[in-house]
N, C-alpha and C positions, 0 to 999 in steps of 0.2 A: 536401475531406476525402479522404485517401488510403485506398484499399481494401486491407485486409490481404491478404497472399498466401495466408494460411490462418488457421484459428482458433488461439487460444492453447491449448496443452496443457501438462500438467505436465512433459513431456519436451522441449519446444522453447523454453522461455523462462528468463530469469534476472531476479530482482527486484533492482534497484539502489535502495537506500534511503539517500538522500544527505542528510546534515546534519540529521537529526531530533534536534536538540539543544535542551536545556531553555531555554537563553537565547533562542534564536530563537523558541521556542514562545510566549514571553512578549510579543513585540512585533510579530509578524506577524498583523495583525488583519483580513485579508480574509475570515476565517471565524471563527465563535465558537470559542474555544480548546478547550472541552470536546467540541464536535462534531469539531474537527480531531483531537483526541487519539483519539477513538473511530474515526475514519476510518483513521488511521495504524495503530492496533492491529488493527482488522479486516482491513486490507490485509496486515499482517505475519502474522497468524494464517492468512490464506489461503495464503501461501507455506508455512507450517508444515504446514497440513493436507494439502497436495498434495506435500510434500517437494521443493519447488522451491529451487534454490540462491539464496542471498541474499548480497548484498555490501553492507556498510554502511561509510560514510565520515563523517568529520567535518572541519570546517575551524575553525581557531582555537579548539580546545576549552578552552584555558587562558585565553581572553579572554571577552568578553561573550557569545559564542555558546554557551559552556558545554558540558558533556559530553553524550553521547548519552542520550536518554530512558531511565531505568532500566527501564521496562517492556519496552522493546525488547531490552535486554540480557538480561532475564529470559526472554524468549521464545526468544532465540538465544544461549544461553550459550557455544556452541562457535564462534560466528562472531567472528573478530577484526575489530574496528573499525579501519579504515585512517585514520589522521590524516595529513592532507596539507597542504603549504604552498601549493599552487596553488589559485586561485579555481575554475578549471574542473576538475572531477573527471577529465575525459578527458585532461587534460594531465599528470596525475600518473602516472608509470610504474607504480607499484605498483597503483594503482586500475585502470588500463586492463588491466594484466596479469591481474588477478583476473577481469575480465570475459572476456578471451580464453581463460583457462584452462578456462572452462566449456564452450567450443566451441559455444555457443548464439548464434543470430543474432537472436532476438527479445528486446529489452530492455524491461522494464517498470520505468519510472523514476518515483520520487516524490522530492520534496526541498523543503527550506526554505533559501532562498526560491525560489519557482517561477521567477521571471524570470532567476535566475542558476544556482542549484545544480541545478535540474531542466532548465532550458532549454539551458544551455551544453553539457553532455554529450550531451543529446538531439540537438542540431543537429550536433555533431561526429561522433557515431556515424552519423547519417544520411549524412554525406559519405563515410563508409567502408563503406557498403552494408548497415548493420544496419537492421532493421525496429524502429521505436521507438514505444512507447506511453508517454504521460505520464499518470499518475493524478492528475487535477487536484484532487480533494477530499482526497487525502492529502498535498497540497502547499499552501502558503499564501504570501501576500505582504503587503506593507505596507498595501495597501488593495484593495478590489474592482476599481477601475479598472486597476491594474497587473496584477492576475490576468487580467482580460479581455483586455488588450492582449497579454499573454504567450500566452494560449490561442490568440488569433488568429494571432500570429506562428508558433507551433508548427504549427498546423493548415495554414497557408498553405505552410509549408516541407515538409510531408509527414509530420509526426508524427501518430499516431493518439491523439487526446485522449480520455480515458475516465475512469471512476470506479471506486472499489474494488469496489462491488457488481457492476458490469458485468464486471470481471475475474473475480471469484469465480464468477459465473454461467457465464461462458464456459468456465472451467476445469472446473466441475462437470459441465456438459453433461447429465447424466442424473440426475433426482431419485431414481430408484429405487436408484441406486448411490451417489450423493453428496448426497442430500437432507439427511443429517445435518450436513454441513459448512455448507450454506446455512442450515438452521434454527438451528444453534447460533451461528454467527457473526453472523447478523442479530439474533438474540435478545440477544446480548451487546452489540452495537455499533451497531445501528440503532434509534433510539428508537421510531419508529412500529411497527416489527415487534415490538419488545419488548412494547409495549402490546397488540398483537394477540395475541401468544403468551400473555400474562397472561390476557387475556379467554378465550381458547380453553381454556387449562389449568384455568381456574376453572369452566368450565361444560360442556365437551364430554364426551360419553359415552366417547370414545376418548382422553381426556386422558392417562391413565396410559401407554397404549401409545405415544402420540406422544412424551411426555416421555422415555420409556425409549429410543425409537428415535433421538431427536435427541441424547441424552446430557445431558439436564437432570436435576438431582437436587434434593432439598429438598422444600419443601411448596408446591404450587400454591396460589394463582395466581402466586406469585413464583418464576420459574425461576432456579435457582442453577446457574451453569456449573461444570463440574468444575475 
């Protein structure tokens, strides 16, 4: 496993969200589809929370891959999705130029399918001196075996394989300053944390203060995100 040169910060990375398309969501079964959806949205909202540049791309959107997830387009209404003819995102001039325009050398990549749409640009960027993270649980493949093979390939090549919660926590750094982002995003998109938050808001003396601080509204014990 490659040791990162430094921690992720909101100022040193760019998120590349590649081919999160509705057709691909329906047949990449290495992970439960609802879990995958929540992982992708939690990861996307992490970028939104910390104002990190996001580049989105699609391949064959008029074919079986389908259009970009509408939830992602709603999160990033001002981000133009780059439709490309190339299998490898990195081989598409517009896609690569969008990355270069950010001036950032840490790439946080997720994609469907992992073995191609995340792995190919990750390996290509490594060759050009970028530091590359692949968010494995915001990516998916045809079966768990392929996902495991791809993760091994990436890690062996020098990619930092990670998860969306690990990326969120690394960016947040300080719970006194950024605990709201952790509490809100995990409550929305991590089932176990949602259950824990429900229990807490339903019984704790400090429930109202915590709900207000995190940004949860509505009637405990059901936290309703803004």
